C-alpha positions in Angstrom: 0.0 0.0 0.0 2.8 2.4 0.9 4.5 1.8 -2.4 1.2 2.5 -4.3 0.8 5.8 -2.4 4.3 6.9 -3.2 3.7 6.1 -6.9 0.5 8.2 -6.8 2.4 11.1 -5.2 5.1 11.0 -7.8 2.7 10.9 -10.7 2.4 14.3 -12.3 -0.9 16.1 -12.3 -2.2 15.9 -15.9 -5.2 18.1 -15.4 -7.8 17.8 -18.2 -5.2 17.2 -20.9 -5.2 13.4 -20.7 -2.4 11.0 -20.1 0.0 12.9 -22.4 -0.2 16.1 -20.4 -0.4 18.1 -23.6 -3.1 20.7 -24.3 -5.3 20.1 -27.4 -3.9 21.5 -30.6 -5.0 24.8 -31.8 -7.7 24.7 -34.5 -8.2 27.8 -36.7 -11.9 26.9 -37.0 -12.3 27.9 -33.3 -11.7 31.5 -34.4 -14.5 31.3 -36.9 -16.9 29.9 -34.3 -16.1 32.7 -31.8 -16.6 35.4 -34.4 -20.0 33.9 -35.4 -21.1 33.7 -31.7 -20.1 37.4 -31.2 -22.1 38.5 -34.2 -25.1 36.7 -33.0 -24.7 38.1 -29.5 -24.5 41.7 -30.9 -27.5 41.1 -33.1 -29.9 39.5 -30.7 -28.8 40.8 -27.3 -28.7 44.4 -26.2 -26.3 44.7 -23.2 -27.9 48.0 -22.1 -31.4 46.5 -21.7 -34.4 46.7 -24.0 -38.1 47.7 -23.8 -40.7 45.2 -22.5 -43.2 44.0 -25.0 -46.8 45.0 -24.2 -50.3 45.3 -25.8 -52.5 48.1 -26.9 -55.1 47.2 -24.3 -52.6 47.5 -21.5 -51.4 50.8 -22.9 -54.9 52.1 -23.2 -56.4 50.9 -19.9 -53.4 51.4 -17.6 -50.8 53.8 -19.0 -53.0 56.3 -20.8 -55.8 56.1 -18.2 -53.3 57.0 -15.4 -51.6 59.7 -17.5 -48.2 57.8 -17.1 -47.0 58.1 -20.7 -44.6 61.0 -21.5 -44.4 60.3 -25.3 -44.8 57.7 -28.0 -42.2 57.1 -30.8 -43.3 55.1 -33.8 -40.3 53.4 -35.3 -40.3 52.5 -39.0 -44.1 52.7 -39.1 -44.2 49.2 -37.5 -43.9 49.5 -33.7 -44.6 52.0 -31.0 -42.1 52.7 -28.2 -43.6 53.9 -24.9 -41.7 56.4 -22.8 -43.0 56.7 -19.2 -42.9 59.8 -17.1 -40.1 60.0 -14.6 -42.4 59.8 -11.6 -44.3 56.8 -13.0 -41.3 54.5 -13.5 -41.7 53.0 -10.0 -45.3 52.1 -10.6 -44.3 49.6 -13.3 -41.2 48.3 -11.5 -42.6 44.7 -11.3 -42.8 44.6 -15.1 -39.7 46.5 -15.9 -37.2 45.2 -13.4 -36.2 42.0 -15.2 -32.5 41.9 -14.1 -29.7 42.3 -16.6 -32.0 43.0 -19.5 -34.1 45.7 -17.8 -34.7 48.9 -19.7 -33.0 52.1 -18.6 -35.0 54.8 -16.7 -34.7 57.0 -19.8 -36.6 54.7 -21.9 -38.1 53.4 -24.1 -39.8 51.2 -21.5 -42.5 49.4 -23.4 -43.0 48.5 -27.1 -45.8 46.9 -29.1 -46.6 46.4 -32.8 -49.1 48.9 -34.1 -50.2 47.2 -37.3 -50.9 50.3 -39.5 -50.2 53.9 -38.7 -53.8 55.0 -39.5 -55.3 52.4 -37.1 -52.8 53.4 -34.4 -53.7 57.1 -34.7 -57.4 56.4 -34.7 -57.2 54.2 -31.6 -55.0 56.8 -29.8 -57.3 59.6 -30.7 -60.4 57.7 -29.4 -58.5 56.8 -26.2 -57.7 60.5 -25.6 -61.0 61.9 -26.6 -61.8 63.2 -23.1 -58.2 64.4 -22.4 -57.2 68.0 -22.2 -54.7 69.3 -24.7 -51.9 69.3 -22.1 -52.6 65.7 -21.2 -52.6 64.3 -24.7 -49.5 62.2 -25.5 -47.3 63.6 -28.3 -46.4 61.2 -31.1 -43.1 61.1 -32.9 -42.2 59.2 -36.0 -38.7 57.9 -36.6 -36.8 55.7 -39.1 -34.1 53.5 -37.8 -31.7 51.6 -40.0 -30.3 48.2 -38.9 -27.1 48.3 -40.9 -26.0 45.0 -39.6 -29.1 43.2 -40.9 -29.0 45.1 -44.2 -25.4 44.3 -44.8 -25.9 40.7 -43.8 -28.8 40.3 -46.2 -26.6 41.4 -49.1 -23.4 39.6 -48.1 -24.8 36.3 -46.8 -25.9 34.9 -50.3 -22.4 35.6 -51.6 -20.8 34.0 -48.6 -22.9 30.9 -49.2 -21.9 30.8 -52.9 -18.3 31.2 -52.0 -18.5 28.5 -49.3 -20.1 26.0 -51.8 -17.5 26.9 -54.4 -14.7 26.5 -51.9 -16.1 23.1 -50.8 -16.3 21.9 -54.4 -12.7 22.9 -55.1 -11.5 21.3 -51.8 -13.2 18.0 -52.7 -11.8 18.1 -56.2 -8.3 19.0 -55.1 -8.1 16.7 -52.1 -4.8 15.0 -52.1 -3.9 16.9 -55.3 -0.3 17.8 -56.2 2.8 16.1 -55.1 4.5 19.4 -54.5 1.6 21.4 -53.0 -0.6 20.6 -50.1 -4.0 18.9 -50.7 -7.1 21.0 -50.3 -5.8 24.1 -52.0 -8.1 25.2 -54.8 -5.1 26.1 -56.9 -4.0 22.4 -56.8 -6.8 21.2 -59.1 -4.4 21.0 -62.0 -1.8 19.2 -59.9 -1.0 15.5 -60.5 -2.8 13.1 -58.2 -0.2 10.3 -58.6 0.8 8.4 -55.6 4.6 8.5 -55.1 6.4 5.5 -53.7 10.1 6.1 -52.9 12.5 5.2 -50.1 10.2 6.7 -47.5 7.1 4.7 -48.6 7.8 1.5 -50.3 5.5 -1.2 -51.8 5.8 -4.6 -50.1 4.9 -6.6 -53.3 7.8 -8.2 -55.2 8.3 -10.5 -58.2 8.0 -13.5 -55.8 4.4 -12.6 -55.2 3.7 -12.7 -59.0 3.1 -16.3 -60.0 3.3 -17.3 -63.7 3.7 -14.5 -66.3 7.3 -15.6 -66.8 7.8 -13.7 -70.1 6.1 -10.6 -68.8 8.2 -10.6 -65.7 11.3 -11.0 -67.8 10.4 -7.8 -69.7 9.7 -5.7 -66.7 12.7 -7.1 -64.8 14.9 -5.7 -67.6 13.4 -2.2 -66.9 14.2 -2.5 -63.2 17.7 -3.9 -64.0 18.5 -1.0 -66.3 17.4 1.6 -63.7 19.7 -0.2 -61.1 22.7 -0.6 -63.4 22.3 1.4 -66.6 26.0 1.2 -67.5 25.5 -2.5 -68.3 23.3 -1.6 -71.3 24.6 1.8 -72.4 28.2 0.7 -72.7 27.0 -1.5 -75.7 25.2 1.4 -77.2 21.7 0.3 -76.2 18.9 2.5 -74.9 16.3 1.6 -72.4 12.7 1.6 -73.9 10.8 4.7 -73.0 7.6 2.9 -72.3 6.1 -0.6 -71.9 2.4 -1.3 -72.3 0.8 -4.2 -70.4 -2.0 -5.7 -72.4 -4.3 -8.5 -71.4 -7.8 -9.6 -70.2 -9.1 -8.4 -66.9 -7.8 -10.2 -63.8 -4.6 -11.5 -65.4 -2.2 -9.5 -63.1 -1.2 -6.4 -65.0 -1.6 -4.0 -62.0 0.0 -6.6 -59.7 3.0 -6.8 -62.1 3.3 -3.0 -61.9 3.2 -3.2 -58.0 6.0 -5.7 -58.1 8.1 -3.3 -60.2 7.5 -0.7 -57.6 8.6 -3.1 -54.9 11.7 -4.2 -56.7 12.9 -0.9 -58.1 15.0 1.3 -55.9 13.8 4.4 -57.7 10.7 6.6 -57.2 7.5 5.1 -58.6 4.5 7.3 -59.6 1.2 5.4 -59.8 -2.1 6.7 -61.0 -5.2 5.8 -63.0 -6.1 7.1 -66.4 -9.4 8.4 -64.9 -7.4 10.7 -62.6 -6.6 12.9 -65.5 -10.3 13.3 -66.4 -12.0 16.3 -64.7 -15.0 18.5 -65.2 -12.9 21.6 -65.8 -11.3 22.4 -69.2 -7.5 22.1 -69.2 -7.2 20.2 -65.9 -6.3 16.9 -67.6 -3.4 18.4 -69.6 -2.3 20.4 -66.6 -2.1 17.2 -64.5 -0.1 15.5 -67.2 2.4 18.4 -67.3 2.7 18.4 -63.5 3.2 14.6 -63.4 6.1 14.7 -65.8 7.5 17.7 -64.1 7.6 15.8 -60.8 9.0 12.7 -62.6 11.9 14.8 -64.2 12.8 16.1 -60.8 13.1 12.6 -59.3 14.6 10.9 -62.4 15.4 8.1 -62.9 12.0 7.0 -62.0 9.0 4.9 -63.2 5.5 6.3 -64.0 2.7 3.8 -64.0 -0.7 4.7 -65.6 -3.4 2.1 -65.0 -6.4 1.8 -67.4 -4.7 4.2 -69.9 -7.6 3.7 -72.3 -9.5 6.3 -70.3 -7.4 9.0 -71.9 -5.6 7.2 -74.7 -8.6 6.3 -76.9 -8.1 6.9 -80.6 -8.8 10.5 -81.6 -11.4 11.3 -84.2 -14.0 8.9 -82.7 -15.8 11.6 -80.7 -19.4 11.9 -81.9 -19.3 15.7 -81.3 -17.0 16.4 -84.3 -15.3 19.7 -84.3 -15.7 20.2 -80.6 -12.9 20.9 -78.2 -12.7 17.5 -76.6 -11.0 17.6 -73.2 -9.9 14.0 -73.4 -8.1 14.6 -76.7 -6.3 17.6 -75.2 -5.1 15.4 -72.4 -4.0 12.8 -74.8 -2.1 15.4 -77.0 -0.3 16.6 -73.9 0.6 13.0 -72.9 2.0 12.4 -76.4 4.1 15.5 -76.3 5.5 14.7 -72.8 6.3 11.1 -73.7 8.2 11.9 -76.9 8.2 15.5 -77.9 10.9 18.1 -78.5 11.7 17.9 -74.8 12.9 14.3 -74.2 12.5 12.9 -70.7 15.7 11.1 -69.9 15.4 8.6 -67.1 11.6 8.6 -67.0 10.1 5.2 -68.0 6.3 4.9 -68.6 4.4 1.7 -67.7 0.8 1.5 -68.6 -1.9 -1.2 -68.4 -5.1 -1.7 -70.4 -7.4 -4.5 -71.5 -8.6 -2.6 -74.5 -5.4 -2.1 -76.6 -7.5 -2.0 -79.8 -9.1 1.3 -78.7 -5.8 3.1 -78.2 -4.5 5.8 -80.5 -1.9 4.9 -83.1 0.3 7.7 -82.1 0.4 6.4 -78.5 1.4 2.9 -79.6 4.3 3.8 -81.9 7.9 3.2 -81.1 9.5 5.9 -79.1 6.5 6.1 -76.8 5.5 2.6 -75.9 8.4 0.6 -77.4 7.2 -2.7 -76.0 3.8 -4.3 -75.7 3.8 -7.0 -73.0 0.9 -9.4 -73.4 -0.4 -10.7 -70.2 -2.6 -13.6 -71.2 -4.8 -16.1 -69.2 -2.6 -18.5 -67.4 -2.0 -22.1 -68.7 -2.0 -25.2 -66.5 1.5 -24.7 -65.1 0.9 -21.0 -64.4 -2.4 -21.8 -62.7 -0.5 -24.2 -60.4 1.9 -21.5 -59.4 -0.9 -19.0 -58.8 -2.7 -21.5 -56.6 0.5 -22.0 -54.6 0.6 -18.2 -53.9 -3.1 -17.9 -52.9 -3.1 -21.1 -50.8 -0.4 -19.9 -48.4 -2.7 -18.2 -45.9 -5.4 -21.0 -46.1 -5.4 -24.0 -43.7 -5.6 -26.9 -46.1 -6.5 -30.5 -45.7 -3.8 -33.0 -46.7 -5.9 -34.1 -49.7 -5.7 -30.7 -51.4 -3.1 -30.5 -54.2 -2.3 -27.5 -56.3 -1.9 -29.6 -59.4 -5.3 -31.0 -59.0 -6.9 -27.6 -58.5 -5.1 -26.2 -61.5 -6.8 -28.9 -63.7 -10.2 -27.9 -62.3 -10.0 -24.3 -63.5 -9.1 -24.1 -67.2 -9.6 -20.6 -68.6 -9.5 -19.0 -65.1 -7.6 -15.8 -64.6 -5.4 -15.0 -61.6 -8.3 -13.0 -60.0 -10.6 -15.9 -60.6 -8.2 -18.3 -58.8 -7.9 -15.9 -55.9 -11.7 -15.8 -55.7 -11.9 -19.6 -55.7 -9.5 -19.9 -52.8 -11.4 -17.3 -50.8 -14.8 -18.8 -51.6 -13.5 -22.3 -50.6 -12.4 -21.0 -47.2 -15.8 -19.3 -46.7 -17.7 -22.6 -47.6 -15.5 -24.6 -45.2 -16.2 -22.1 -42.4 -19.9 -22.2 -43.2 -19.8 -26.0 -42.7 -17.9 -25.6 -39.3 -14.8 -27.3 -40.7 -11.3 -27.0 -39.3 -9.6 -27.4 -42.7 -10.4 -26.5 -46.3 -10.9 -29.8 -48.3 -11.0 -30.8 -51.9 -14.8 -30.8 -52.1 -14.9 -27.2 -50.7 -12.8 -26.1 -53.7 -15.0 -27.9 -56.1 -18.1 -26.4 -54.5 -16.4 -23.0 -54.8 -15.7 -23.4 -58.5 -19.4 -24.4 -59.0 -20.5 -21.4 -57.0 -18.4 -19.0 -59.0 -19.3 -20.5 -62.4 -23.0 -21.2 -62.1 -24.1 -19.2 -59.1 -25.8 -20.3 -55.9 -27.9 -23.5 -55.9 -31.6 -22.9 -55.6 -32.9 -26.3 -54.4 -36.2 -24.7 -53.2 -37.1 -23.2 -56.6 -40.6 -24.3 -57.6 -40.5 -26.3 -60.8 -43.3 -28.5 -62.1 -42.8 -32.1 -63.0 -43.3 -31.5 -66.7 -40.7 -28.7 -66.7 -38.3 -30.8 -64.7 -38.6 -33.7 -67.2 -38.1 -31.3 -70.1 -35.0 -29.9 -68.4 -33.6 -33.4 -67.8 -34.0 -34.5 -71.4 -32.6 -31.2 -72.6 -29.4 -31.5 -70.6 -29.2 -35.2 -71.4 -29.3 -34.3 -75.1 -26.2 -32.0 -74.6 -24.4 -34.7 -72.6 -25.2 -37.5 -75.1 -23.9 -35.7 -78.2 -20.8 -34.3 -76.4 -19.9 -37.8 -75.3 -20.4 -39.4 -78.7 -18.7 -36.8 -80.9 -14.9 -36.9 -81.1 -14.1 -33.1 -81.1 -16.8 -32.0 -78.6 -15.7 -31.0 -75.2 -16.0 -34.1 -73.0 -18.7 -33.7 -70.3 -17.9 -34.4 -66.7 -21.0 -33.2 -64.8 -24.7 -32.5 -65.5 -27.2 -31.1 -63.1 -30.8 -30.1 -63.2 -30.7 -28.3 -59.8 -31.4 -24.6 -60.5 -28.2 -22.5 -60.0 -28.2 -18.8 -60.4 -30.4 -17.9 -63.4 -30.0 -21.4 -64.9 -32.6 -24.2 -64.6 -30.0 -26.8 -65.5 -26.3 -26.9 -66.5 -23.6 -29.1 -67.9 -19.9 -28.8 -67.0 -17.3 -29.6 -69.6 -13.5 -29.9 -69.8 -12.5 -27.6 -72.6 -9.3 -28.5 -74.3 -6.5 -25.9 -73.9 -5.6 -25.3 -77.5 -4.3 -22.4 -79.5 -5.9 -23.4 -82.8 -9.4 -24.7 -83.5 -10.2 -26.7 -86.6 -13.4 -26.6 -88.6 -14.3 -30.1 -87.4 -13.9 -29.1 -83.8 -16.2 -26.0 -84.2 -18.8 -28.2 -86.0 -18.8 -30.8 -83.2 -19.2 -28.1 -80.6 -22.1 -26.5 -82.5 -23.8 -29.9 -82.9 -23.4 -30.5 -79.1 -24.9 -27.1 -78.3 -27.9 -27.9 -80.4 -28.4 -31.3 -78.7 -30.8 -29.8 -76.1 -33.2 -28.3 -78.7 -33.0 -31.6 -80.8 -33.8 -33.7 -77.7 -36.9 -31.6 -76.9 -38.2 -32.0 -80.5 -37.7 -35.8 -80.5 -39.1 -36.5 -77.0 -41.9 -33.9 -76.6 -42.6 -33.0 -80.3 -42.4 -29.3 -79.3 -39.7 -26.9 -78.5 -39.3 -24.3 -75.7 -37.4 -21.1 -74.9 -34.8 -23.1 -72.9 -32.4 -23.2 -75.9 -32.1 -19.4 -76.2 -28.5 -19.3 -74.9 -27.5 -22.2 -77.1 -28.9 -20.6 -80.2 -27.2 -17.3 -79.4 -23.9 -19.1 -79.1 -24.1 -21.2 -82.2 -25.4 -18.2 -84.3 -22.3 -16.1 -83.4 -20.1 -19.2 -84.0 -21.6 -19.8 -87.4 -21.2 -16.2 -88.6 -17.6 -16.2 -87.2 -16.8 -19.3 -89.2 -18.0 -17.8 -92.4 -17.2 -14.0 -92.2 -14.0 -14.2 -89.9 -12.4 -17.6 -90.2 -13.1 -18.1 -93.9 -14.5 -21.6 -93.5 -17.2 -21.3 -96.1 -16.4 -22.5 -99.7 -19.0 -20.2 -101.2 -17.9 -17.0 -99.4 -14.3 -18.0 -99.8 -11.1 -17.3 -97.8 -12.0 -13.8 -96.7 -12.2 -12.2 -93.3 -14.3 -9.1 -92.6 -13.0 -8.7 -89.0 -10.8 -5.7 -88.1 -8.6 -7.0 -85.4 -6.7 -3.7 -85.1 -9.8 -1.8 -84.0 -8.6 1.2 -86.0 -11.6 1.5 -88.3 -12.6 5.0 -87.4 -16.0 5.0 -88.9 -18.0 1.8 -89.1 -21.2 3.2 -90.6 -21.3 0.6 -93.4 -20.5 -3.1 -93.6 -17.2 -4.0 -95.3 -19.1 -6.1 -97.9 -22.0 -5.7 -100.3 -25.6 -6.6 -99.8 -25.2 -9.6 -102.1 -22.4 -10.9 -99.9 -24.5 -10.2 -96.8 -27.3 -12.4 -98.3 -24.7 -15.1 -99.1 -23.3 -15.0 -95.5 -26.8 -15.2 -94.1 -27.8 -18.2 -96.2 -24.5 -20.0 -95.5 -24.9 -19.5 -91.7 -28.5 -20.8 -91.8 -27.4 -23.8 -93.9 -24.5 -24.5 -91.5 -26.8 -24.4 -88.4 -29.5 -26.5 -90.1 -27.0 -29.2 -91.1 -25.7 -29.5 -87.5 -29.2 -29.5 -86.1 -30.1 -32.4 -88.4 -26.9 -34.1 -87.4 -27.9 -33.7 -83.7 -31.3 -35.2 -84.4 -29.7 -38.2 -86.2 -27.2 -38.9 -83.3 -30.0 -38.8 -80.7 -32.3 -41.0 -82.7 -29.5 -43.6 -83.2 -28.8 -43.5 -79.4 -32.3 -43.0 -78.2 -32.2 -45.7 -75.6 -29.0 -44.4 -74.0 -30.4 -40.8 -74.1 -33.5 -41.9 -72.3 -31.6 -43.9 -69.6 -29.4 -40.8 -69.0 -32.4 -38.5 -68.7 -34.2 -40.9 -66.3 -31.0 -41.2 -64.2 -30.7 -37.4 -64.1 -34.3 -37.1 -63.0 -33.6 -39.6 -60.2 -30.2 -38.3 -59.0 -30.4 -34.6 -60.2 -26.6 -34.6 -60.6 -24.6 -37.1 -62.7 -21.0 -37.4 -63.6 -18.7 -38.8 -66.3 -18.9 -42.3 -64.7 -22.6 -42.4 -65.4 -22.1 -41.6 -69.1 -19.3 -44.1 -69.4 -21.6 -46.8 -67.9 -24.4 -46.1 -70.4 -22.5 -45.3 -73.6 -19.2 -47.0 -72.9 -15.7 -45.5 -72.7 -14.8 -42.9 -75.3 -12.3 -44.4 -77.7 -10.6 -41.0 -78.2 -10.5 -40.0 -74.5 -7.4 -38.1 -73.4 -5.0 -39.4 -70.8 -5.8 -36.6 -68.3 -9.5 -37.7 -68.3 -9.0 -40.9 -66.4 -11.5 -41.9 -63.7 -9.5 -40.2 -61.0 -9.6 -36.8 -62.6 -13.1 -36.7 -64.0 -14.2 -34.0 -61.6 -12.8 -31.3 -63.8 -15.1 -28.4 -64.3 -15.6 -26.1 -67.3 -15.3 -22.5 -66.4 -17.8 -21.4 -69.0 -20.9 -23.6 -68.7 -23.1 -20.7 -69.9 -21.5 -20.9 -73.3 -21.2 -24.7 -73.5 -24.2 -26.0 -71.7 -26.8 -23.2 -71.7 -27.2 -22.7 -67.9 -28.4 -19.1 -68.3 -31.7 -20.1 -70.0 -31.5 -23.9 -70.0 -34.8 -25.6 -70.2 
């Protein structure tokens, strides 16, 4: 106890400032608050006291009747101020002595609103009708100006407008300008790039980027040159001024740029293309100038612009032709800064986009973006590496293998794989598991591809039977045709917007032959053909199938040149530089020929689907009945009914037949499946 008391005695008295013993920091807004309070006090409080409000009846029946009023002053033709005689002040002391706010003895003592002057004069004349001339109260008229209120009424609207304008500028310029402080209205044209240097570094490195071996090699050269430029310049080489990362969404373009920021020991400026776009004219170009000004000051450095298509879209495509397009002004300034008369030595530009076909040609030429680094969807080996990265923080069961998971997700991007891992962990937690198992990952893939299962969705028996035969038609033809994607799972449980779905294993290939396209088209038409054979009617369930095969047929004829009558021609502009697409690149006669060829192609595959189902009607019926019974069937069921496929690939052995197609909506019509 004694020790505790001594400690209490030695402890300093912190007062009201808390444990730190420091007073609160001064805030300039306190001054504004004090000034406002003083103005309100001056306006609404009179420190010398003011008159007491009364009524005409009280004035008439008491003050006038007792001859206590010395004079009446009408102010601004609105109110009457009553001045009492010196000897009568004490008679009204109970009404006037109100403490600090009591009126002075010199008056005015009472006040009331008169209404109109004419009515006031008539009432006063009637009340003094029996008074002698010496007893009648004199009336004075006075005009008083409240300069404070008048000035405030003029100034207040302007103050409100200025305050709103200041707030808008503050919101717009928040965080603007690397050199100036954020919140200054003059910083609207400042660059909003985030700067990463030795004081604030990014933790991401190339070790965190799985796969993308070729892309990493390209950007590693950039980092290597910045670290040791003499290695390259002694041979006469020059570092590329810019590199453009191109690829589908979710493939790791931004992650690769973050890794560059983490690996390079030079300043790294990061911003989005939309950061240049603003509602004010000239702001975008001003921010480009400020960005490169800051970059020159910290050279050598790297500037990364994400989603550059926001400002780099090809010029001349603006529908408002002849107008002063702010986006084009920003692009022109960017082109000048990247490779104009004033060259930027030591400033390297990295940019990312998934719409390279929309970019301006001047932006893509050598000298600005010397290299285009294509970041494509990962293959099997790259998916395995990506899984290893995202599986690190997850508590896995011993049965989970990265190689197995990579085979479940053909066509998945890096972002999709990250989502699979996270969804699997959530599913395992929902089931109160201690570890994330293989089935959790399979359920996660199903959830991401097809959506959430809706087992409680009300479906009639007739509809369920039609759905079963429809999906069985897809499964039968895909199993019996050599080049169709082999089916591994069929379900008639509603999932997302789909009433039924089939999962396939699409072959990872770079080229597709005409036979492969035709077999896939025939398989997609198997659902509609099955409905016609079994029910003698067709439904709207094949809408997604028809949409897919129609696009595929027109692509085969007008893009891939697979029609003998149309010939080896392609009307597709892969560069995306066709500025004005008001007309088709072929005549009306050719259009009719393309239409007739597409219809003939689709009809031939539909008749082929009818023939395959009629020849294997018994197996089709068994498969549909089993699907109605179990609701979900796998490749083993098809192998039991139709036998083993003679052209089955090695990776589709029984152990690995749980592989799932990442695009069932295209292959199996889950979006509108009957």
